[in-house]
Structures are given as C-alpha cells and as structure tokens.
N, C-alpha and C positions, 0 to 999 in steps of 0.2 A: 353047547357048553360055552364057557368063557364069558368075557364081559358083555358080549352082545347076544347072549342066549336068546333064541327065538327069532333072530333076524332071518329073513328069507333072502336067498340069493337069486339073482336073475340068471337065466340060461346062458346069456352072452359070456359069462365068465367060466363056464364049464370047460372051456378049452385051455384055461390057465391052470396053474397049480392052486386049486381052490380048497383042497381037502383040509389044510390047517384052519382055514376060516370056518369051514363046516363043523369041524371038531372043537373049535374054540381054543386051539393051541397056537394060532397065528401070533407071532411076536409075543409069546408068553412072558418073556423077560420084562415087559413093561406093564403087565397086568396090574400089579400092586400100585404102581404110580398112576396108572389110568383110573383105577378105582378111587384113589385119593382126589384126582382131578374131578371125577364125576360127582363126588360128594360136595364140591364147592359150588357156591351160587353164581356161576358165571352167567352173564347176560349174553355174551357172544363167544363163539368158538370160530377161529379162523383156521380152516383146514387147507393148507397150501400144499398142493400135490395130492389132490383127493382121489385120483385114479377112478376106479369104478364106484367109489363111495362107501367102502367098508367102514372107515372111521367116521366120515360125515354122517352117514345114516345111523350107525351104531351109537354115536354120541347124541344124535337127535332123539333116538329112542330112549336113551338113559337120562337125558337132561331136558325134560319137558319144558323148562322155563328159559332155555337158551335158544338163540337163533344161530344157526350154523351157516357160515360163509365158506363155501367149498369152491376152491380154485384149481383149475388144471389147464395147461396150455393145449392139451390134446382134445380135439372135438369129440372123438369117439368116447373118451373117458367121461367127458361132461354129459354126454347122452346116456351113458350107462349109469352114472351117478343119479341122474334124473329118474331113470327107470327104477333103480333101487329105492330111491326115496318114495316114489309112488307106490311101489309094491309093499313097502313097510309102513305106509300111512303117515309119513313125516314130511312130505313134499312142501307143505305149507310153512315149514320152519327152516328150509334149506334154500339158501340163495346161491345159485351156481354162477361162477364167473370164470373168465379166461385167465389172463396173467395178473398176478398180484404184484403191485408195485409197493416198494418200501414206504413211500409217502403215505400210503393208505393206512398204515398203522395209526396215524394221528386221528383218524376218524373214530377210533375205539379208545382213545387215550383216557377218557373219563369214565369208562365202563369196566366192570369186571370181565376180563377177557383172557381166554386161553388160546395160545397159538400152537397148532399141531402141524408139524411140517416134515415132509419127506420129498425132497426135490433134487436128489442126485448130485449134490455139490453146489447148487445155486444158493444154498443157504448161506454161503460165505458172504454174498452181497446183501441179502435181506436181513440177516441177523447182525446188523451193525448198530449197536446201541448208541454210538455217537451220532451217526447220520439220522437215526430214527429213534429219538429219545423216548417216544411213547412206549417202546419195548421195556423200559425200566419198570413199569407198573404191571406188566403182563407176565403171566406164567407161560413157559415154553416147554413143549415136548418136541424134540427134533431127532431125526435119524441123521447122524453125521456120516459123511462119505469120504473117509481117508483114501479109499481106493481111487477116487476121482481127484481129490485135492489132498496130497500128503500133509499131515499135521493139523488137519481141520478139527480133529477131536481134542486138540489142546488149544487151538486158537479160539474157537467159539466159547468154550467154558471160561477162558481167561477174560474175554470181553464181558461176560456176565457176572463173574465172581464178585465185583464190587457192589452189585445191586441185588443179586439173587443167591439163593442157596442152590448150588450146582451139584448135580449127581450124574456121573457118567457110568453107564452100564457097559460091561464088556459085550462084544458081539459074539 
C-alpha cells in the first residue's frame, strides 16, 4: 500500500523496522505532499540521505521521466540503494553518490528539480538559499531535526518563505 505500492524490499533491511514501509504507512503524514510532487514533471530528483533507497527507488518507480540522484555518506546504504534499484527495475535512472555538496545544486538550476532530504541536522548547511541560490527554483521536501539542532524547524522555513510556499507538518 502507500505511495510506492508494489515496491519490493531487499532482505538486508529486514533487520530494521521495515513494517511501515511494507504496509505503506511509513511517514504517512507526507503522503499527500509526496503525491503532489510525483504529479509534477520533474526532470531530476535529488535525494540527499537516501539510506537504503526507499524514496529514491519509490520516486523512480512513480516518476518514469525523472532521473534520481541518490546520495548517502554511508557505503552500506549506497550498496543497499543499488540493490533496491536493481530489484525494482529502476537502476538505469538512479545515480548513486556519496556526499552531496551545496555547490552541486547549481548543476540543476535550469531544470525542474525536487530536493528530497533527510540528513539528521546537516540540512542546516545545505538548505542555505543565499549560499546556494539555485535552491530558489527548486521544490524541497525535508525532514527537519530540531532534536539535533534546536530551532531548525523555524530557521529553515524562514529562509525559504520569501521564495517558496512553505508548509511545516507536525511530527
């Protein structure tokens, strides 16, 4: 069930809390916004903090005209993401990389791009619209981590409110 109905999961993740992914209830609070994003004609999705590839692979499955750029600093996660992509037949549209640097946003500045990010507080450095002005034209879905950096869920929306329609969901 859920936005990625039909996705197959690799055995490697069976040791984690994978049941919500299997049932389609994982992060259910963003499902409506995720569906709105899927309906847009993005050429690129930048998934920063891709972990084992749930969102990278799911978005590739649902957005056949987009290239997914999946980044994670953890080598094991990158290998799992690759396995997930192969298992689900979307490996040809997922480019897996290590660390994403803010300067790299400029490479996507003139393309319809969605940024999907979950990086445990490091979003404070990357989601800097003044340092990385290409973000002004990109849509962003991000999990903010006030538990790691107090006030982050007010700081990041304030940065984006002049150029974006900002919606903050309670956790």
